[in-house]
The first five atom37 places (N, CA, C, CB, O) and aatype in JSON, in Angstrom:
{
  "aatype": [7, 0, 3, 0, 10, 7, 12, 3, 10, 10, 14, 1, 0, 10, 10, 10, 0, 7, 19, 14, 0, 12, 14, 7, 19, 19, 0, 6, 10, 5, 15, 5, 10, 1, 6, 6, 5, 7, 18, 6, 19, 6, 0, 19, 7, 18, 16, 11, 13, 6, 1, 10, 18, 8, 3, 19, 12, 10, 1, 0, 7, 10, 16, 6, 11, 6, 13, 8, 1, 10, 15, 15, 6, 18, 6, 0, 11, 6, 3, 19, 3, 7, 16, 19, 7, 6, 1, 3, 10, 19, 6, 10, 10, 0, 17, 2, 6, 7, 19, 19, 2, 12, 19, 7, 7, 9, 0, 13, 19, 6, 11, 10, 0, 0, 0, 19, 9, 1, 6],
  "atom_mask": [
    [1, 1, 1, 0, 1],
    [1, 1, 1, 1, 1],
    [1, 1, 1, 1, 1],
    [1, 1, 1, 1, 1],
    [1, 1, 1, 1, 1],
    [1, 1, 1, 0, 1],
    [1, 1, 1, 1, 1],
    [1, 1, 1, 1, 1],
    [1, 1, 1, 1, 1],
    [1, 1, 1, 1, 1],
    [1, 1, 1, 1, 1],
    [1, 1, 1, 1, 1],
    [1, 1, 1, 1, 1],
    [1, 1, 1, 1, 1],
    [1, 1, 1, 1, 1],
    [1, 1, 1, 1, 1],
    [1, 1, 1, 1, 1],
    [1, 1, 1, 0, 1],
    [1, 1, 1, 1, 1],
    [1, 1, 1, 1, 1],
    [1, 1, 1, 1, 1],
    [1, 1, 1, 1, 1],
    [1, 1, 1, 1, 1],
    [1, 1, 1, 0, 1],
    [1, 1, 1, 1, 1],
    [1, 1, 1, 1, 1],
    [1, 1, 1, 1, 1],
    [1, 1, 1, 1, 1],
    [1, 1, 1, 1, 1],
    [1, 1, 1, 1, 1],
    [1, 1, 1, 1, 1],
    [1, 1, 1, 1, 1],
    [1, 1, 1, 1, 1],
    [1, 1, 1, 1, 1],
    [1, 1, 1, 1, 1],
    [1, 1, 1, 1, 1],
    [1, 1, 1, 1, 1],
    [1, 1, 1, 0, 1],
    [1, 1, 1, 1, 1],
    [1, 1, 1, 1, 1],
    [1, 1, 1, 1, 1],
    [1, 1, 1, 1, 1],
    [1, 1, 1, 1, 1],
    [1, 1, 1, 1, 1],
    [1, 1, 1, 0, 1],
    [1, 1, 1, 1, 1],
    [1, 1, 1, 1, 1],
    [1, 1, 1, 1, 1],
    [1, 1, 1, 1, 1],
    [1, 1, 1, 1, 1],
    [1, 1, 1, 1, 1],
    [1, 1, 1, 1, 1],
    [1, 1, 1, 1, 1],
    [1, 1, 1, 1, 1],
    [1, 1, 1, 1, 1],
    [1, 1, 1, 1, 1],
    [1, 1, 1, 1, 1],
    [1, 1, 1, 1, 1],
    [1, 1, 1, 1, 1],
    [1, 1, 1, 1, 1],
    [1, 1, 1, 0, 1],
    [1, 1, 1, 1, 1],
    [1, 1, 1, 1, 1],
    [1, 1, 1, 1, 1],
    [1, 1, 1, 1, 1],
    [1, 1, 1, 1, 1],
    [1, 1, 1, 1, 1],
    [1, 1, 1, 1, 1],
    [1, 1, 1, 1, 1],
    [1, 1, 1, 1, 1],
    [1, 1, 1, 1, 1],
    [1, 1, 1, 1, 1],
    [1, 1, 1, 1, 1],
    [1, 1, 1, 1, 1],
    [1, 1, 1, 1, 1],
    [1, 1, 1, 1, 1],
    [1, 1, 1, 1, 1],
    [1, 1, 1, 1, 1],
    [1, 1, 1, 1, 1],
    [1, 1, 1, 1, 1],
    [1, 1, 1, 1, 1],
    [1, 1, 1, 0, 1],
    [1, 1, 1, 1, 1],
    [1, 1, 1, 1, 1],
    [1, 1, 1, 0, 1],
    [1, 1, 1, 1, 1],
    [1, 1, 1, 1, 1],
    [1, 1, 1, 1, 1],
    [1, 1, 1, 1, 1],
    [1, 1, 1, 1, 1],
    [1, 1, 1, 1, 1],
    [1, 1, 1, 1, 1],
    [1, 1, 1, 1, 1],
    [1, 1, 1, 1, 1],
    [1, 1, 1, 1, 1],
    [1, 1, 1, 1, 1],
    [1, 1, 1, 1, 1],
    [1, 1, 1, 0, 1],
    [1, 1, 1, 1, 1],
    [1, 1, 1, 1, 1],
    [1, 1, 1, 1, 1],
    [1, 1, 1, 1, 1],
    [1, 1, 1, 1, 1],
    [1, 1, 1, 0, 1],
    [1, 1, 1, 0, 1],
    [1, 1, 1, 1, 1],
    [1, 1, 1, 1, 1],
    [1, 1, 1, 1, 1],
    [1, 1, 1, 1, 1],
    [1, 1, 1, 1, 1],
    [1, 1, 1, 1, 1],
    [1, 1, 1, 1, 1],
    [1, 1, 1, 1, 1],
    [1, 1, 1, 1, 1],
    [1, 1, 1, 1, 1],
    [1, 1, 1, 1, 1],
    [1, 1, 1, 1, 1],
    [1, 1, 1, 1, 1],
    [1, 1, 1, 1, 1]
  ],
  "atom_positions": [
    [[87.78, -38.67, -244.68], [87.46, -39.12, -243.36], [88.14, -38.24, -242.31], [0.0, 0.0, 0.0], [88.81, -37.27, -242.64]],
    [[87.94, -38.61, -241.06], [88.5, -37.84, -239.95], [90.02, -37.92, -239.92], [87.93, -38.34, -238.64], [90.67, -37.03, -239.38]],
    [[90.58, -38.98, -240.48], [92.03, -39.16, -240.48], [92.68, -38.64, -241.75], [92.36, -40.62, -240.3], [93.85, -38.92, -242.01]],
    [[91.94, -37.87, -242.54], [92.47, -37.36, -243.81], [92.9, -35.91, -243.65], [91.43, -37.49, -244.93], [92.34, -35.16, -242.84]],
    [[93.87, -35.53, -244.42], [94.4, -34.16, -244.44], [93.87, -33.47, -245.69], [95.97, -34.14, -244.4], [94.11, -33.94, -246.81]],
    [[93.16, -32.37, -245.51], [92.64, -31.63, -246.66], [93.77, -31.06, -247.49], [0.0, 0.0, 0.0], [94.79, -30.63, -246.95]],
    [[93.62, -31.05, -248.8], [94.66, -30.54, -249.7], [94.97, -29.08, -249.41], [94.24, -30.7, -251.15], [96.08, -28.63, -249.66]],
    [[94.0, -28.33, -248.87], [94.24, -26.94, -248.53], [95.24, -26.81, -247.36], [92.93, -26.24, -248.17], [95.86, -25.76, -247.19]],
    [[95.38, -27.87, -246.58], [96.31, -27.87, -245.44], [97.66, -28.47, -245.8], [95.7, -28.63, -244.28], [98.58, -28.45, -244.98]],
    [[97.79, -29.0, -247.01], [99.03, -29.67, -247.41], [100.26, -28.77, -247.32], [98.89, -30.19, -248.8], [101.28, -29.22, -246.79]],
    [[100.23, -27.53, -247.8], [101.43, -26.7, -247.68], [101.87, -26.51, -246.23], [101.19, -25.34, -248.31], [103.06, -26.59, -245.93]],
    [[100.92, -26.27, -245.33], [101.24, -26.08, -243.92], [101.78, -27.37, -243.3], [100.0, -25.6, -243.14], [102.73, -27.34, -242.52]],
    [[101.18, -28.5, -243.66], [101.63, -29.78, -243.13], [103.05, -30.09, -243.59], [100.68, -30.91, -243.56], [103.87, -30.58, -242.81]],
    [[103.36, -29.8, -244.85], [104.73, -30.01, -245.35], [105.71, -29.11, -244.61], [104.8, -29.74, -246.87], [106.8, -29.55, -244.25]],
    [[105.33, -27.86, -244.4], [106.19, -26.92, -243.69], [106.44, -27.39, -242.26], [105.57, -25.52, -243.68], [107.58, -27.37, -241.79]],
    [[105.39, -27.81, -241.56], [105.53, -28.32, -240.2], [106.39, -29.58, -240.15], [104.16, -28.6, -239.61], [107.03, -29.86, -239.14]],
    [[106.39, -30.35, -241.24], [107.2, -31.56, -241.32], [108.63, -31.25, -241.75], [106.57, -32.56, -242.31], [109.45, -32.16, -241.88]],
    [[108.93, -29.97, -241.96], [110.3, -29.57, -242.28], [110.61, -29.41, -243.75], [0.0, 0.0, 0.0], [111.78, -29.3, -244.13]],
    [[109.59, -29.39, -244.59], [109.79, -29.24, -246.03], [109.01, -28.04, -246.54], [109.37, -30.52, -246.79], [107.83, -28.17, -246.88]],
    [[109.64, -26.85, -246.61], [108.94, -25.7, -247.18], [108.83, -25.87, -248.7], [109.67, -24.37, -246.81], [109.84, -25.84, -249.4]],
    [[107.63, -26.03, -249.19], [107.41, -26.27, -250.61], [107.41, -24.95, -251.38], [106.09, -27.02, -250.85], [106.8, -23.97, -250.96]],
    [[108.1, -24.94, -252.5], [108.12, -23.78, -253.38], [106.74, -23.63, -254.04], [109.24, -23.9, -254.45], [106.0, -24.61, -254.16]],
    [[106.41, -22.4, -254.48], [105.13, -22.22, -255.17], [105.03, -23.18, -256.37], [104.97, -20.75, -255.65], [105.99, -23.38, -257.1]],
    [[103.88, -23.74, -256.53], [103.66, -24.66, -257.64], [103.75, -26.12, -257.23], [0.0, 0.0, 0.0], [103.23, -26.98, -257.94]],
    [[104.38, -26.42, -256.1], [104.53, -27.82, -255.68], [103.19, -28.44, -255.33], [105.48, -27.92, -254.49], [102.9, -29.56, -255.73]],
    [[102.36, -27.71, -254.58], [101.07, -28.27, -254.18], [100.18, -28.49, -255.39], [100.37, -27.34, -253.16], [99.51, -29.52, -255.49]],
    [[100.16, -27.53, -256.32], [99.38, -27.71, -257.55], [99.89, -28.91, -258.33], [99.45, -26.43, -258.43], [99.09, -29.67, -258.89]],
    [[101.2, -29.09, -258.36], [101.79, -30.25, -259.04], [101.35, -31.55, -258.37], [103.34, -30.14, -259.04], [101.01, -32.52, -259.05]],
    [[101.36, -31.57, -257.03], [100.94, -32.76, -256.3], [99.46, -33.05, -256.54], [101.21, -32.6, -254.8], [99.07, -34.21, -256.71]],
    [[98.64, -32.0, -256.55], [97.21, -32.19, -256.81], [96.99, -32.76, -258.2], [96.45, -30.86, -256.66], [96.15, -33.64, -258.38]],
    [[97.73, -32.28, -259.17], [97.63, -32.79, -260.54], [98.05, -34.26, -260.6], [98.48, -31.94, -261.49], [97.42, -35.07, -261.27]],
    [[99.13, -34.58, -259.9], [99.63, -35.95, -259.86], [98.58, -36.88, -259.24], [100.96, -36.03, -259.06], [98.31, -37.96, -259.76]],
    [[97.98, -36.45, -258.14], [96.95, -37.26, -257.49], [95.72, -37.4, -258.38], [96.55, -36.64, -256.15], [95.11, -38.47, -258.44]],
    [[95.34, -36.32, -259.07], [94.18, -36.35, -259.98], [94.42, -37.38, -261.08], [93.92, -34.94, -260.59], [93.51, -38.12, -261.44]],
    [[95.65, -37.41, -261.63], [95.97, -38.38, -262.68], [95.93, -39.81, -262.13], [97.35, -38.09, -263.28], [95.43, -40.71, -262.8]],
    [[96.45, -40.02, -260.92], [96.45, -41.35, -260.31], [95.05, -41.84, -260.0], [97.28, -41.33, -259.04], [94.72, -43.0, -260.26]],
    [[94.21, -40.97, -259.42], [92.88, -41.36, -258.95], [91.8, -41.24, -260.02], [92.5, -40.52, -257.76], [90.79, -41.95, -259.97]],
    [[92.01, -40.36, -260.98], [91.0, -40.15, -262.0], [89.95, -39.13, -261.61], [0.0, 0.0, 0.0], [88.96, -38.95, -262.32]],
    [[90.16, -38.45, -260.49], [89.23, -37.42, -260.03], [89.99, -36.44, -259.13], [88.01, -38.04, -259.27], [91.12, -36.71, -258.72]],
    [[89.35, -35.31, -258.85], [89.96, -34.28, -257.99], [90.03, -34.8, -256.55], [89.15, -32.94, -258.05], [89.01, -35.15, -255.97]],
    [[91.21, -34.84, -256.0], [91.41, -35.32, -254.63], [91.32, -34.13, -253.68], [92.79, -36.06, -254.48], [92.04, -33.15, -253.84]],
    [[90.45, -34.23, -252.69], [90.26, -33.14, -251.74], [91.0, -33.37, -250.43], [88.8, -32.96, -251.45], [91.24, -32.42, -249.68]],
    [[91.37, -34.63, -250.14], [92.06, -34.95, -248.9], [92.92, -36.2, -249.11], [91.06, -35.16, -247.73], [92.64, -37.02, -249.98]],
    [[93.96, -36.33, -248.29], [94.83, -37.51, -248.36], [94.97, -38.1, -246.96], [96.22, -37.15, -248.96], [94.97, -37.39, -245.96]],
    [[95.1, -39.42, -246.92], [95.35, -40.11, -245.66], [96.84, -40.08, -245.33], [0.0, 0.0, 0.0], [97.64, -39.54, -246.1]],
    [[97.18, -40.65, -244.2], [98.57, -40.62, -243.73], [99.54, -41.27, -244.7], [98.66, -41.31, -242.38], [100.6, -40.71, -244.98]],
    [[99.2, -42.42, -245.22], [100.11, -43.14, -246.13], [100.4, -42.31, -247.38], [99.52, -44.5, -246.52], [101.54, -42.22, -247.83]],
    [[99.37, -41.72, -247.94], [99.53, -40.89, -249.14], [100.34, -39.63, -248.81], [98.15, -40.5, -249.74], [101.21, -39.23, -249.58]],
    [[100.04, -39.0, -247.65], [100.81, -37.83, -247.23], [102.28, -38.19, -247.07], [100.25, -37.25, -245.92], [103.16, -37.43, -247.48]],
    [[102.55, -39.33, -246.46], [103.93, -39.76, -246.25], [104.67, -39.9, -247.59], [103.96, -41.1, -245.49], [105.83, -39.51, -247.7]],
    [[103.99, -40.44, -248.6], [104.61, -40.57, -249.93], [104.85, -39.2, -250.55], [103.73, -41.42, -250.85], [105.91, -38.95, -251.12]],
    [[103.85, -38.3, -250.45], [103.99, -36.96, -251.0], [105.15, -36.22, -250.31], [102.67, -36.16, -250.84], [105.97, -35.59, -250.96]],
    [[105.19, -36.33, -248.98], [106.26, -35.7, -248.19], [107.62, -36.19, -248.66], [106.07, -35.99, -246.68], [108.54, -35.4, -248.87]],
    [[107.75, -37.5, -248.81], [109.03, -38.08, -249.22], [109.43, -37.56, -250.61], [108.94, -39.62, -249.22], [110.59, -37.2, -250.83]],
    [[108.49, -37.54, -251.53], [108.78, -37.06, -252.89], [109.24, -35.6, -252.88], [107.54, -37.21, -253.79], [110.22, -35.25, -253.54]],
    [[108.53, -34.76, -252.14], [108.86, -33.33, -252.1], [110.17, -33.12, -251.34], [107.72, -32.52, -251.44], [110.98, -32.27, -251.72]],
    [[110.39, -33.88, -250.27], [111.62, -33.75, -249.49], [112.84, -34.09, -250.35], [111.57, -34.66, -248.25], [113.85, -33.39, -250.29]],
    [[112.75, -35.14, -251.15], [113.87, -35.52, -252.01], [114.22, -34.44, -253.02], [113.55, -36.8, -252.74], [115.36, -34.34, -253.47]],
    [[113.23, -33.63, -253.37], [113.45, -32.52, -254.31], [113.66, -31.2, -253.59], [112.27, -32.4, -255.27], [113.67, -30.15, -254.23]],
    [[113.84, -31.23, -252.28], [114.07, -30.03, -251.46], [112.95, -29.0, -251.63], [115.41, -29.39, -251.83], [113.21, -27.8, -251.59]],
    [[111.74, -29.47, -251.81], [110.6, -28.57, -251.92], [110.4, -27.96, -253.3], [0.0, 0.0, 0.0], [109.52, -27.11, -253.48]],
    [[111.2, -28.38, -254.26], [111.1, -27.84, -255.61], [110.08, -28.61, -256.44], [112.47, -27.88, -256.3], [109.79, -29.78, -256.16]],
    [[109.53, -27.96, -257.46], [108.7, -28.69, -258.41], [109.61, -29.63, -259.18], [107.93, -27.71, -259.37], [110.83, -29.45, -259.2]],
    [[109.02, -30.63, -259.82], [109.84, -31.58, -260.6], [110.62, -30.85, -261.7], [108.95, -32.68, -261.22], [111.79, -31.14, -261.93]],
    [[109.97, -29.89, -262.37], [110.62, -29.14, -263.43], [111.84, -28.37, -262.9], [109.62, -28.17, -264.09], [112.91, -28.4, -263.49]],
    [[111.66, -27.67, -261.75], [112.76, -26.92, -261.16], [113.89, -27.87, -260.73], [112.27, -26.1, -259.95], [115.06, -27.58, -260.95]],
    [[113.51, -28.98, -260.12], [114.5, -29.95, -259.65], [115.34, -30.48, -260.81], [113.8, -31.11, -258.92], [116.56, -30.53, -260.72]],
    [[114.69, -30.88, -261.89], [115.42, -31.42, -263.04], [116.29, -30.36, -263.71], [114.45, -32.01, -264.06], [117.41, -30.66, -264.14]],
    [[115.79, -29.13, -263.8], [116.58, -28.05, -264.39], [117.82, -27.79, -263.56], [115.73, -26.76, -264.51], [118.93, -27.7, -264.1]],
    [[117.66, -27.67, -262.24], [118.8, -27.39, -261.37], [119.77, -28.57, -261.32], [118.32, -27.06, -259.97], [120.98, -28.36, -261.27]],
    [[119.25, -29.78, -261.34], [120.12, -30.97, -261.37], [120.97, -30.98, -262.64], [119.28, -32.26, -261.28], [122.16, -31.29, -262.6]],
    [[120.35, -30.63, -263.77], [121.08, -30.58, -265.03], [122.16, -29.51, -265.01], [120.12, -30.32, -266.19], [123.27, -29.71, -265.51]],
    [[121.82, -28.35, -264.42], [122.81, -27.28, -264.32], [123.98, -27.69, -263.44], [122.17, -26.0, -263.76], [125.13, -27.4, -263.77]],
    [[123.7, -28.37, -262.34], [124.77, -28.83, -261.46], [125.66, -29.83, -262.2], [124.19, -29.47, -260.17], [126.89, -29.73, -262.16]],
    [[125.03, -30.8, -262.87], [125.79, -31.81, -263.59], [126.66, -31.19, -264.67], [124.85, -32.84, -264.2], [127.76, -31.69, -264.95]],
    [[126.2, -30.12, -265.29], [126.97, -29.45, -266.34], [128.2, -28.75, -265.76], [126.1, -28.44, -267.08], [129.2, -28.57, -266.46]],
    [[128.14, -28.35, -264.49], [129.24, -27.62, -263.87], [130.19, -28.5, -263.05], [128.67, -26.55, -262.97], [131.3, -28.07, -262.75]],
    [[129.78, -29.72, -262.71], [130.58, -30.52, -261.8], [131.85, -31.05, -262.47], [129.76, -31.68, -261.29], [131.9, -31.3, -263.67]],
    [[132.87, -31.2, -261.62], [134.15, -31.75, -262.06], [134.04, -33.26, -262.17], [135.28, -31.35, -261.08], [132.99, -33.85, -261.89]],
    [[135.12, -33.89, -262.59], [135.16, -35.34, -262.73], [134.86, -36.04, -261.41], [136.54, -35.78, -263.25], [134.25, -37.11, -261.39]],
    [[135.27, -35.43, -260.29], [135.05, -36.04, -258.98], [133.68, -35.7, -258.39], [136.13, -35.59, -258.01], [133.4, -36.07, -257.25]],
    [[132.81, -35.03, -259.14], [131.45, -34.73, -258.69], [131.32, -33.48, -257.86], [0.0, 0.0, 0.0], [130.28, -33.28, -257.23]],
    [[132.33, -32.63, -257.83], [132.26, -31.4, -257.06], [132.19, -30.19, -258.0], [133.48, -31.28, -256.12], [132.45, -30.29, -259.2]],
    [[131.84, -29.05, -257.41], [131.84, -27.8, -258.17], [132.71, -26.79, -257.43], [130.39, -27.24, -258.38], [132.9, -26.9, -256.21]],
    [[133.23, -25.82, -258.16], [134.04, -24.77, -257.56], [133.17, -23.72, -256.88], [0.0, 0.0, 0.0], [131.94, -23.73, -257.02]],
    [[133.82, -22.83, -256.15], [133.09, -21.83, -255.37], [132.24, -20.92, -256.25], [134.07, -20.99, -254.56], [131.07, -20.68, -255.93]],
    [[132.8, -20.4, -257.35], [132.05, -19.49, -258.23], [130.84, -20.21, -258.82], [132.96, -18.95, -259.36], [129.75, -19.64, -258.88]],
    [[131.03, -21.45, -259.27], [129.91, -22.22, -259.82], [128.86, -22.49, -258.75], [130.41, -23.53, -260.41], [127.66, -22.46, -259.04]],
    [[129.3, -22.75, -257.53], [128.35, -23.0, -256.44], [127.51, -21.75, -256.17], [129.1, -23.43, -255.17], [126.31, -21.85, -255.94]],
    [[128.14, -20.58, -256.18], [127.39, -19.33, -256.0], [126.33, -19.2, -257.09], [128.35, -18.09, -256.02], [125.18, -18.87, -256.81]],
    [[126.72, -19.46, -258.32], [125.76, -19.37, -259.44], [124.6, -20.35, -259.25], [126.46, -19.64, -260.78], [123.45, -20.01, -259.52]],
    [[124.92, -21.56, -258.8], [123.87, -22.56, -258.6], [122.95, -22.19, -257.44], [124.49, -23.93, -258.34], [121.73, -22.37, -257.54]],
    [[123.51, -21.67, -256.36], [122.7, -21.29, -255.2], [121.86, -20.04, -255.47], [123.58, -21.06, -254.0], [120.82, -19.85, -254.84]],
    [[122.31, -19.2, -256.37], [121.62, -17.94, -256.66], [120.65, -18.08, -257.83], [122.64, -16.83, -256.95], [120.45, -17.12, -258.58]],
    [[120.07, -19.23, -258.0], [119.2, -19.52, -259.13], [117.91, -18.72, -259.12], [118.88, -20.99, -259.16], [117.29, -18.54, -260.17]],
    [[117.48, -18.24, -257.96], [116.21, -17.52, -257.85], [116.43, -16.22, -257.09], [115.14, -18.39, -257.16], [116.81, -16.24, -255.92]],
    [[116.18, -15.11, -257.74], [116.41, -13.8, -257.12], [115.61, -13.62, -255.84], [116.07, -12.69, -258.1], [116.09, -13.04, -254.87]],
    [[114.37, -14.13, -255.83], [113.53, -14.03, -254.64], [114.13, -14.77, -253.46], [0.0, 0.0, 0.0], [114.11, -14.28, -252.33]],
    [[114.68, -15.95, -253.72], [115.3, -16.74, -252.66], [116.57, -16.03, -252.17], [115.63, -18.16, -253.16], [116.82, -15.98, -250.97]],
    [[117.35, -15.5, -253.09], [118.57, -14.77, -252.72], [118.21, -13.58, -251.82], [119.34, -14.27, -253.99], [118.86, -13.37, -250.79]],
    [[117.2, -12.83, -252.19], [116.77, -11.69, -251.38], [116.26, -12.14, -250.01], [115.69, -10.89, -252.11], [116.48, -11.48, -249.0]],
    [[115.57, -13.26, -249.99], [115.0, -13.78, -248.75], [116.1, -14.15, -247.74], [114.12, -14.99, -249.05], [115.91, -13.98, -246.54]],
    [[117.23, -14.65, -248.22], [118.31, -15.05, -247.3], [119.26, -13.91, -246.98], [119.09, -16.2, -247.88], [120.2, -14.1, -246.22]],
    [[119.03, -12.73, -247.54], [119.86, -11.58, -247.19], [120.76, -11.06, -248.3], [0.0, 0.0, 0.0], [121.59, -10.19, -248.05]],
    [[120.6, -11.57, -249.49], [121.36, -11.05, -250.62], [122.5, -11.95, -251.06], [0.0, 0.0, 0.0], [122.8, -12.97, -250.45]],
    [[123.13, -11.53, -252.15], [124.19, -12.31, -252.77], [125.41, -12.45, -251.87], [124.6, -11.69, -254.09], [126.12, -13.45, -251.95]],
    [[125.66, -11.46, -251.0], [126.8, -11.56, -250.09], [126.66, -12.78, -249.17], [126.94, -10.27, -249.24], [127.65, -13.46, -248.89]],
    [[125.45, -13.04, -248.71], [125.23, -14.23, -247.88], [125.47, -15.5, -248.68], [123.81, -14.22, -247.28], [126.09, -16.44, -248.19]],
    [[124.97, -15.54, -249.91], [125.14, -16.72, -250.76], [126.64, -16.97, -251.0], [124.4, -16.53, -252.12], [127.08, -18.12, -250.97]],
    [[127.4, -15.9, -251.22], [128.85, -16.04, -251.43], [129.54, -16.57, -250.17], [129.47, -14.69, -251.84], [130.42, -17.42, -250.27]],
    [[129.14, -16.08, -248.99], [129.71, -16.57, -247.73], [129.36, -18.04, -247.52], [129.21, -15.72, -246.54], [130.19, -18.83, -247.08]],
    [[128.12, -18.39, -247.83], [127.69, -19.78, -247.7], [128.5, -20.69, -248.61], [126.19, -19.9, -248.01], [128.96, -21.75, -248.18]],
    [[128.67, -20.28, -249.86], [129.43, -21.09, -250.81], [130.87, -21.25, -250.34], [129.4, -20.46, -252.2], [131.42, -22.35, -250.43]],
    [[131.48, -20.19, -249.84], [132.85, -20.25, -249.35], [132.95, -21.21, -248.18], [133.34, -18.85, -248.94], [133.91, -21.99, -248.09]],
    [[131.98, -21.17, -247.27], [131.99, -22.08, -246.11], [131.82, -23.53, -246.54], [130.87, -21.69, -245.12], [132.48, -24.42, -245.99]],
    [[130.96, -23.77, -247.51], [130.74, -25.13, -247.99], [132.01, -25.66, -248.66], [129.56, -25.18, -248.99], [132.4, -26.81, -248.44]],
    [[132.65, -24.84, -249.46], [133.88, -25.27, -250.16], [134.98, -25.56, -249.14], [134.35, -24.16, -251.17], [135.75, -26.51, -249.33]],
    [[135.08, -24.79, -248.08], [136.11, -25.03, -247.05], [135.91, -26.37, -246.35], [136.1, -23.91, -246.01], [136.87, -27.03, -245.97]],
    [[134.66, -26.76, -246.18], [134.37, -28.03, -245.5], [134.8, -29.14, -246.4], [132.87, -28.17, -245.14], [134.65, -30.31, -246.04]]
  ]
}
């Protein structure tokens, strides 16, 4: 309908809503909707978009597989109090070479980790 958002516009809508989705997220959402509805979904209404946005936002734009993998890696490195050290934080933040390059390289990631640990 007129109040529906086409699936082709979903990545842009998520970005405008403040959630840059990683590659594969939209395909994952389309697959999820196809399983729920039993057919290929071409558009979503506001309520469905709001749910999709919330799901993707909670995963910081990651696919479910990436989110669970990174969560497991964090849990493996965390101390008893739920924190990680600076070196471990750098390793966790540098999980994707493309993302590291996009933010300016490993030196930026190291500075970011140091700033987070100081806080």
